[in-house]
C-alpha positions as CSV (number, residue, x, y, z in Angstrom):
1,M,0.0,0.0,0.0
2,N,1.3,3.4,-1.0
3,V,2.0,5.4,2.2
4,R,2.3,8.7,0.4
5,I,-1.2,8.4,-1.1
6,L,-2.5,7.5,2.4
7,A,-0.7,10.4,3.9
8,V,-2.1,12.9,1.3
9,L,-5.6,11.5,1.7
10,S,-5.4,11.7,5.5
11,G,-4.2,15.3,5.3
12,I,-7.0,16.3,3.0
13,A,-9.6,14.4,5.2
14,L,-8.2,16.0,8.4
15,C,-8.5,19.5,6.8
16,I,-12.1,18.8,5.8
17,G,-12.8,17.5,9.3
18,Q,-11.6,20.8,10.7
19,Y,-13.9,22.7,8.4
20,M,-16.8,20.5,9.6
21,I,-15.9,21.0,13.2
22,W,-15.8,24.8,13.0
23,M,-18.2,25.6,10.2
24,Y,-20.7,22.7,9.9
25,A,-21.3,21.3,13.4
26,P,-23.5,23.6,15.5
27,I,-22.3,24.9,18.8
28,E,-23.5,22.8,21.8
29,M,-26.0,24.8,23.9
30,T,-24.7,23.7,27.4
31,M,-20.9,23.7,27.0
32,G,-20.6,26.1,24.1
33,I,-17.7,26.2,21.7
34,V,-15.4,24.2,24.0
35,Q,-17.4,21.1,23.1
36,K,-15.8,21.0,19.7
37,I,-12.7,19.5,21.3
38,F,-14.8,16.4,21.4
39,Y,-14.5,15.8,17.7
40,I,-10.8,15.4,18.1
41,H,-10.8,13.8,21.5
42,M,-13.0,10.9,20.8
43,P,-11.4,9.8,17.4
44,M,-8.0,9.8,19.1
45,A,-9.3,7.8,22.1
46,M,-11.0,5.3,19.8
47,W,-8.0,4.7,17.5
48,A,-5.8,4.4,20.6
49,M,-7.9,1.5,21.7
50,I,-8.0,0.0,18.2
51,S,-4.2,0.3,18.2
52,F,-3.9,-1.7,21.4
53,F,-6.3,-4.3,19.9
54,V,-3.9,-4.6,17.0
55,V,-1.1,-5.1,19.5
56,F,-3.0,-7.9,21.0
57,L,-3.7,-9.6,17.7
58,A,-0.2,-9.2,16.4
59,S,1.4,-10.4,19.7
60,A,-0.8,-13.5,19.6
61,A,0.1,-14.1,16.0
62,Y,3.8,-13.8,16.8
63,L,3.5,-16.3,19.7
64,I,1.8,-18.7,17.2
65,K,3.9,-18.2,14.1
66,R,7.2,-16.6,15.4
67,E,7.3,-14.2,12.4
68,D,9.1,-10.9,13.0
69,R,6.6,-8.9,10.9
70,F,4.0,-9.5,13.6
71,D,6.3,-8.2,16.3
72,R,7.0,-5.1,14.2
73,I,3.3,-4.5,13.7
74,A,2.7,-4.8,17.4
75,G,5.5,-2.4,18.2
76,A,4.3,0.2,15.7
77,A,0.7,-0.1,16.9
78,A,1.7,0.3,20.5
79,E,3.7,3.5,19.7
80,I,0.7,5.0,17.9
81,G,-1.7,3.9,20.6
82,V,0.5,5.5,23.4
83,V,0.7,8.8,21.4
84,F,-3.0,8.9,20.6
85,S,-4.1,8.0,24.2
86,A,-1.8,10.6,25.6
87,L,-3.3,13.2,23.3
88,A,-6.8,12.0,24.2
89,L,-6.0,12.4,27.9
90,I,-4.6,15.9,27.3
91,S,-7.5,17.1,25.1
92,G,-9.9,15.6,27.7
93,S,-8.2,17.5,30.5
94,L,-8.6,20.8,28.5
95,W,-12.2,20.0,27.8
96,G,-12.8,19.0,31.4
97,R,-11.2,22.2,32.7
98,A,-13.6,24.3,30.6
99,A,-16.7,22.2,31.2
100,W,-16.3,21.0,34.8
101,N,-13.8,23.5,36.1
102,V,-11.3,20.8,37.0
103,W,-8.2,19.6,35.1
104,W,-8.6,16.0,36.3
105,T,-11.2,13.9,38.2
106,W,-10.9,10.3,39.1
107,D,-13.7,9.3,36.8
108,P,-13.8,5.5,36.0
109,R,-13.0,6.1,32.3
110,L,-10.3,8.6,33.0
111,T,-8.7,6.4,35.6
112,T,-8.8,3.2,33.5
113,T,-7.5,5.1,30.4
114,L,-4.6,6.5,32.5
115,I,-3.8,2.9,33.7
116,M,-3.9,1.7,30.1
117,W,-1.5,4.4,29.0
118,F,1.0,3.5,31.8
119,V,0.7,-0.2,30.9
120,Y,1.5,0.3,27.2
121,A,4.2,2.9,28.0
122,A,5.9,0.2,30.1
123,Y,5.4,-2.1,27.0
124,L,7.4,0.4,24.9
125,V,10.1,0.6,27.6
126,L,10.4,-3.2,27.5
127,R,10.8,-3.2,23.8
128,S,14.0,-1.1,24.2
129,A,15.4,-3.4,26.9
130,P,18.9,-4.9,26.3
131,M,17.9,-8.4,25.2
132,S,18.3,-10.5,22.1
133,G,15.8,-9.7,19.4
134,E,14.0,-13.1,19.6
135,R,13.8,-13.1,23.4
136,R,12.6,-9.4,23.4
137,A,9.9,-10.1,20.8
138,L,8.7,-13.2,22.8
139,V,8.5,-11.3,26.1
140,C,6.8,-8.3,24.5
141,S,4.3,-10.5,22.8
142,V,3.3,-12.1,26.1
143,L,2.9,-8.6,27.6
144,G,1.0,-7.4,24.5
145,V,-1.5,-10.2,25.0
146,V,-1.9,-9.8,28.8
147,A,-2.0,-5.9,28.7
148,F,-5.1,-6.0,26.5
149,V,-7.2,-6.9,29.6
150,D,-7.5,-3.2,30.5
151,V,-8.7,-2.1,27.1
152,P,-12.3,-3.6,27.4
153,L,-12.4,-2.2,30.9
154,V,-11.8,1.3,29.5
155,F,-14.5,0.8,26.9
156,Y,-17.2,-0.5,29.4
157,S,-16.1,1.6,32.4
158,A,-18.8,4.3,31.7
159,R,-21.4,1.6,31.7
160,L,-20.1,-0.5,34.6
161,W,-19.7,2.5,37.0
162,R,-21.2,6.0,37.3
163,S,-19.3,8.2,34.8
164,V,-19.5,11.7,33.6
165,H,-18.8,10.5,30.1
166,P,-21.8,10.3,27.8
167,N,-22.6,7.2,25.7
168,V,-22.3,8.9,22.4
169,L,-22.5,5.8,20.3
170,G,-25.5,4.6,22.2
171,A,-29.2,5.1,21.4
172,K,-29.9,8.1,19.3
173,G,-26.3,9.1,19.3
174,G,-26.4,10.4,22.9
175,G,-28.8,13.1,21.9
176,M,-26.5,14.7,19.4
177,E,-27.7,16.7,16.4
178,P,-27.3,14.9,13.0
179,E,-24.6,17.5,12.0
180,M,-22.6,16.7,15.1
181,L,-22.8,13.0,14.3
182,H,-21.7,13.6,10.7
183,T,-18.8,15.6,11.9
184,L,-17.8,13.0,14.5
185,F,-17.9,10.0,12.1
186,F,-16.1,11.9,9.4
187,N,-13.3,12.8,11.8
188,I,-13.1,9.1,12.9
189,G,-12.6,8.2,9.3
190,A,-10.0,10.9,8.8
191,F,-8.0,9.6,11.8
192,A,-8.4,6.1,10.4
193,L,-6.4,7.1,7.3
194,L,-3.8,8.8,9.5
195,W,-3.6,5.8,11.7
196,L,-3.1,3.4,8.8
197,A,-0.5,5.6,7.2
198,L,1.5,5.8,10.5
199,L,1.2,2.0,11.1
200,I,2.5,1.1,7.7
201,L,5.3,3.7,7.8
202,R,6.5,2.8,11.3
203,S,6.3,-1.0,10.6
204,R,8.5,-0.5,7.5
205,Q,10.9,1.6,9.4
206,M,11.3,-1.1,12.0
207,G,11.9,-3.7,9.3
208,Q,14.6,-1.5,7.7
209,A,16.2,-1.0,11.1
210,A,16.2,-4.7,11.7
211,R,17.9,-5.3,8.4
212,L,20.5,-2.7,9.1
213,D,21.3,-4.2,12.5
214,S,21.7,-7.7,10.9
215,R,24.1,-6.3,8.3
216,M,26.1,-4.6,11.1
217,V,26.4,-7.9,12.9
218,W,27.7,-9.6,9.8
219,D,30.2,-6.8,9.2
220,D,31.5,-7.1,12.7
221,E,32.1,-10.8,12.3
């Protein structure tokens, strides 16, 4: 798949998404213009969780087949997921400060999301540990499977416990206007293109780095 084409398409889609956020979607009556952070916040949170699901699938595939490409996909998806979830936490804090007058509250979804971020940040630290490539990939794959336990907890936390987060994708779109839903889903699609471009690009970079490392080992011998 051509990464350049994906990058261009994602750039165009993100620009259109910004136009829809500021010009197409109406201003929410209760929170006002600050609610527009939501159209960036939710897609990043959503694709962060999808990234961690990919880590789970790729890690399981590596444990079964022992193919390096699955380890690279897991590593790339984890990096994207950590970045996206960090941005989701930051944008959520900005939104919360304006809407609830607090930067942070120990809401179930916020708490489980923060735990998820720490778990996958630790996963990335483990990937840089001084171990042989095969052993590191094996250990990281086990962690990549186990760490996924927290992801469904993040998703269902708003339903399991009392939460300030609305169920936007529930019945009738959480009471959102059609223009708001159109804007939300378009931005989810725009971030999907960006996510895919980043995943392919980073996976290829990891593959090239592995080939360079193997050549350096042969040269030293």
